[in-house]
N, C-alpha and C positions, 0 to 999 in steps of 0.2 A: 573418188571423182566420180559421177553419176551421170554419165552424157553418153547417148542415142552411139548408135554406131552405123555409119554413112556407107551404102552402096550404092549401084547403078544400074541400070536396063534398059536397054530399047525396046521392050517387049511393050505392048499394048497397055495405055495405062486406063484403069488400074489393076484390071488382072486378078488373079483372085490367092493370090499367096499372102496378102496381106491382112490386118485384123481391121486396118479402115483407110481411106484415102480421103485425100484433101487438094485442090486445084487452085493454083494461085491464077487469077484474073485479072485482065486490066478494067479502068473502068469502062461500065457498057452503057453508060445514059447518054450514048449517041449511036453505038453499032452494038452488037452481040453476034457479028461474025466472028470472032474469037472463039467462039463458042461451035462452032460447025459441025465440030466432028462426035459433038455429045447431043442424040438425041432431046429434044424436050428439055433440055437445063433451062435454055432461056427464059424459055418460060415459067419454069418453078422459081427462076431468079426474081424473073420480074411480078409473078403473085406477091412474094412474101416481101419486097419492095428492096432487093438488094443490088447494088448498083454498081459496084467493084470498087467505091469509095478506099481508097488508099488505110489499109489496118482493118479494115471491116470484114468481120468473121460470120459466118453462119453454116449451123449441123441443118442440112435438106434434106428429103427423102425423093431420091431422082431414081429410082427401081430400073428405068431405061437407060443409064449410066452406069450403074452399079448394085450390087446386091450385098457392099459393104456397107457399112456407115460411111458418109461422105458428107463433107464440108467442102465451102469456098472460102479463100481468102481475095480480098483485093489488093491489088500494088496500084490504084489508082488514074490516073491520067499522066503523068510523067515517066513515061517507062525506062527504067536505067539501069544499072546494076545494083543501086543503092535502094533504091524499090522493091523491086524482085526479091533481094537479100532480104530487106524488113519484112516484107508480108511473107516469107518462106519463115519466118523467125515468129511473128506472131499466131501463122498454122502451127505450128509444131508446141509452144509455149501454151495454146488453147485448148489443143486439141486432146485430152490427156484421157487417161482409163485404156490406153492399146497398146500391147506391147511392139508392134510392129505396124508402119505407117506408110503407103505409099503416097508420094508426092507427084504431084504433074505439074505441066505448064500450060497454060490454056496457046489456039494459036498463034504466033505473033511473040512469044516470047521465050521460044528455045533460046535464041543468042545472051541468054542471063542465067541458062543451066548451074552454068558455075556458082553464080552470086546466090542461087536457088539453097545449091548443095550447104555454102558456106553459113545462109541464113539459121537454114532448118537446123544444123547440127549447134549451132550458137542456143536458138528457140529454145533448145531441147534441153538443156542442163537444168538441172535442179539441185539446190544446194537446202538437202531436209534436213541434215542438221540433229538437232537434237527436242525436233518434236513427238509427243508421245506420237500424234495420229500426225502419219504423214502426209495424207490426202492420196489425189489420184495422182498417179505415178504418169509421166512423161513418157513417150515412146523408147525402147530400148535398141529398136531399129529403126531404121530410115530407111525405104529403096527413091531411092530419085528417078525417075522416067524420063531421061533424055540422054540424050548423045553423049556424053561423056566419056574421058578416057581414067584408069586407076591413079595417074599424077594427080589431076584435078580432084579426085577424090583423097586422098593421099592428103592435097595440101589444106581441103577443107577442113576434115578430120585432125591435123596438127595443131591451125590457127582455133578449132572449139575446145578441144584440148589446155590449149596457152590460155584463153581467156576461163576454162573451167578451174584452171590451177590457181591464175590470180584469187575469183571468186570465192573458191574453196580456201587458202590461205589467209585471207581477208577476214570471211567472216567468221575464223576460231577465236573464241573469246580469250580476251589475254591473259587472264588465268592458267591456259593450259596453252601458250605460246611464249612461254620465255625467249631474250635473243639466242639461247643454246639451244630450245627446241627449237624454231625459226631454221637458225643455223643448219641442224639437221635434217629438217624436213627439205630444206634446198641440195643437197647431196645425195639425200634418199631419190629426189624426185628426177633425177640425173643420172644413175644408180645404174642404169643399164643403155646408157652413153657413153660414147668418147670423147667423154670431159672430163677433164682433172678439176679437184676439188682440195681446197687448201682450206680452216678453218682456225685463225687467229681468237685466240683468250686471249680475258685480261691482261695473263701477263707476257705475253708476245705483241700485243697492241700497248703495253707500255717498253718494252724494249726496245721497240721501230722507232716511238713517239708519235700516234696517233692519240693526238691530242686534244682532237675533238671527241671524240667518240670518246672517248675516259669521259671527258669533262660531264657531257650530256650523261655521261651512264654512270657517273660517281652516287648521286644520290640513290640509286637503287639496290636492293638487295641480291637485284639479278644481273649478274655482271654482263658487260656488253661480248658483242662477238662482230668481226669482221669475217667474209666470205668471199674467196674469189676463186672464180669460176672460168675455166678455159678450157674453149672449144677450137681445136688448133689444125683443122685437116691440111695435109698435105699439098694441096692445090689451091689455097685461099691465095687470094686475087687481092685480098683487102682486108684491115685490121681494125674492127669497129670496137671500141670498149663502152661497156655501159655502168652506169653511176646510179644504182638505188637507194631512197632515203626509208631505213626500215625502222621506224618508232615504234615497237611492240606495244606500248601504250605510252600516250603523250598527255601526264595532266599541265601542263606548262610548266614544271617543277616551280620554283618558289616562284616564280610571276605565273601564280596559281588561276586556272583558267575558270572563268565559273560557271557552274554546275552542269548546264544547258550546255554550254560548249565541249565539256568533257565527252558527252554521253557519242557515244559510238569512235573514240578514239582508239581503238584498236587498231581503225581503219590508214592510222599513219604509217605502217606498214606498207603499204599500197607500192609504192615505188621500187624497195626491194622484189616483193613477189613481179611487179611487172619486166624486170630485169630482168630478171630467171626464169620468168615463163619466155619472155623473147627467145635467148640465150637457148634455154629447151627444145623449141622448135627450129630455129635455125637448124640447130645441129640433128635435129630427126629429118626435114626436110633434105639434110647432105648440102647447103649451098656451100661453095668455094670459099666465105669468107670467115676468117677468125674470128672469135666472140672472145673479150674476156669482162663478165662482168663482174664487178664490185658488190656485194650487198653491206650495207654500214647497217651495223643490227642494234641498237639499244632501247633500255626504258629512259622515260623521263619523270624522273619522281623527285617530290620533295623530300627531303628527311636533312638532319644534321649535317650530313657529310654532301647533300646538294651544293653544286655551282650558287653565287649569287650572283644578284645584278650589280655589275663594277668588278666583279671575279675577271682576271684577266689568263687567257689559257693560250696554248702554242700548238696550232696547227703540226703536220707531217711535215713541211716545208720551211720550218724556224717563224713564219709570218705570225705576231702575236695578235689574239683578236682581245679585245676590251666584249666583255657579254653584258650587254646594257640589260636585255630581256631573255628569260630562261625560257620559254616558252617561244624563240625564235631558235629554236634547236638546230633543226632539218638543215639548214644552210652550215651547219657547223661539223656535222657528221660527213657530209657531202663534200665539204673543201677537205678533210682527210680522205675519201676516197677518189676525189679528181684528181688531187697531187698523187696517190698511188698509180691510180689509172695512166696519167702524164708520164709517172716514172720508164713505163716502157713505149713512150711512143706510136700510140697508134695513131689511123689517120684518120679517125673522126670517134670525140666523146659524146656521147647524150646519158644526159642526167636525166632520171627523172623522178618526181616527188611531190607528196600533196602538201605544197609548200605553203601558201598564205592564203592568208582569207582573201587578200586583197584581189586575185584572180578571179576568185567568186563576184565578188562588188562589179570587177570590171567585164568580167565575158559571161556570168548566170551558171549555168549548173552544165552543160553540155561541152562546150567549148574547151580545146585546151589550150592554155597560153603555151605559145614558142617563143622561146628567144636564143638569140646568139647570134653569130656572123649570119651574113643578108644570102651568100650564096648556099651553105651548107642547111639553112633555113628554108631556103625556097625548097631545095630538091625533098629535105621531108616534109615540106607542104605540099609535095605533088606526090609524096606515095602514101599521105594523110586521103589524101584527095580521093586517089585510087581505091581506098580501103571504107570511103565514105565516114569516117571519125572526122566531127566537125574541129578545127583546132586554126588558130590566129596569132598571123606576126605581132610579138607585142616588142614594144623600144627599151631599148639600152641608151637612155642620153645621157650624154656626156654634160650635163650640165650638175647631173646626180651625184658623180663620182667626190663630190666633198665633203657629199652627207656621211660617205665611207669614214671618214677622218676620225678620228679619237684622240681625246687630248693626252693618253698617254701609254697608246698603244699602235700598233701598226695599221689595224683598224675595229669599226665597233660595228658589232651586228644588227643592229637596230638602231634608227634613228628616235628616239623617243621623242625630240622635240618635234619633227611634222611627221605621220603614219602617214600620208600622201603618197601615191606610186609605190605602194608597199613591194608589190611584186617585181617594180623593173628593180627598186634598190637591192632585193636577195637575187637577183640575174646578175647586176653588177657585182656584188658582193662574189657570188659565185665565179664569173669571171676572173676576178683576181686569178685562181687557183688552177686556172687551166692551162698547163704547162707549154713550153716549144715542140716543136714538129722532133728537132733533133738536139743533139747537145752543142750545135756551134753557136756564139755568141750572138749571134742579130737572128737568131731560127724567129720564124713569124709561131703565132699560136696555132695550136691543134686548132683542125674547123671543129666547132662542138654547137650542142643544141641540151638548149634547157626544156626541160616539159613540166609545168606548173600543171600539175591533176588533181589538185584540190575540189576543183567543181565537178569535173567531166569521173572523176573513179569512181562516185558513190553517187546512186540515182535515188532521192526520196520520193516520187511521185509516184503516180500511176503507172503502168508497164506499159510501153510502147514498140514497136518492132522487136528484135528478139532479148531486150532491154526488159529487167524487171527491177522492184525496189531492193535497195541493195548494192554491191560491189558490181564496178562496170565491166570490168578489164579494159577500159580505155588505153588507149595506144598501143598495144601489144601489136595489133594486124597493123597499123603504120610501122614501126618497127623492123618488123620481119619483110614488111615490103620495100622498104628502106634499105635494108639488106639486101634482099632480092634484087635491086636497081646496081647496087654498088659490085654485087656478082658478077654483075654485066660488064661492065667498066674493065679494060685492059688497066694492068698495071702499069 
């Protein structure tokens, strides 16, 4: 994991201990008062036409301000945590070649220092992976010049590590990330934490009846795995279950994807990576919330053993599913995970998946589709807003329930006669496997949120803020914020 180490100081910015310095400034088009502490800087920026527009970045010569290599980054007109977080991300993503960077905030931005620290560490991550030439390195250390405490810095560092873990796992080519390898990586990532890890191989899955995971995985030479991770502090006030889709490569199975659509399908395990990273972050922060993560991991490959359209599989709870489309496999593995998670009667279940192309058509590439019961979705959206992660409440219309019906089984996994509303269809399918809050006959369904990150989980365009091309780590910060809010609720 290539991630800078954060620290903080109240020493005068920029000092001389760092190798370079960058200052976050607001929009300067109306006034340059925020630069009053930096002699001559306003004139220097005016001379090069730098206005402080959101996302703008410039290296400048400002010897009266600093003898260090110096840069400025714009936070724009509408100053809030999201704007400053994004600006700091731009700064550390752009200011390369310096091992130690000092980060400062212009006058008036001090109240957003925690967001700046978070954005800086997020922007400082880089996955160099398999390049022969690595290019200029990003900072190894970042010192934030602001009145912060150690707890705030630890939180920012932990969130940066969570996003970096997702990116690092998703970027690994599928040839080097089999279900067994991903399961081991999950175990290794929490080895130093008080987290219990159980890995179920194909024999254990068959013995216990995980027909969804086994069915999807039967076409691959690399057998599936289910990983259960449990962080259970003694002072836990709530129990949160996470269920993640972990398709290590998705060809579509016998319902084979077109060649162009298959490119990048190593990304289809991002839901499992997100669930893992969220649990790891929550455990690192020591939150008084029990978190159990279920990582449903398998390949989806075509072979003589693969599922055929029209085959019927049996999910862990005994529900039979007619598989109309083998490329609608994510919901089959998640069904097993939801049943397993429900059996422990957690207070809330959140499942995370790169589930449908339909959500991309509906919301584009930055918003996450959020499904579930209204009250729990509202609480989750509040957490997402706090973190600045775009999310949108999607419907689960009752009139679509009949489209789940199969002529020969309890359910069908796809409605091949009508592909519209595919993300909602998938959400309705998943909801069937969310169990009751207790064993009582009339018990209500466990509060549940389904996050479809098929669009938001990967960015294909030009970099922005702390986000660059490739996996984004979307929603892990929101899940942590949701857990933090739950930890403040009395049991």
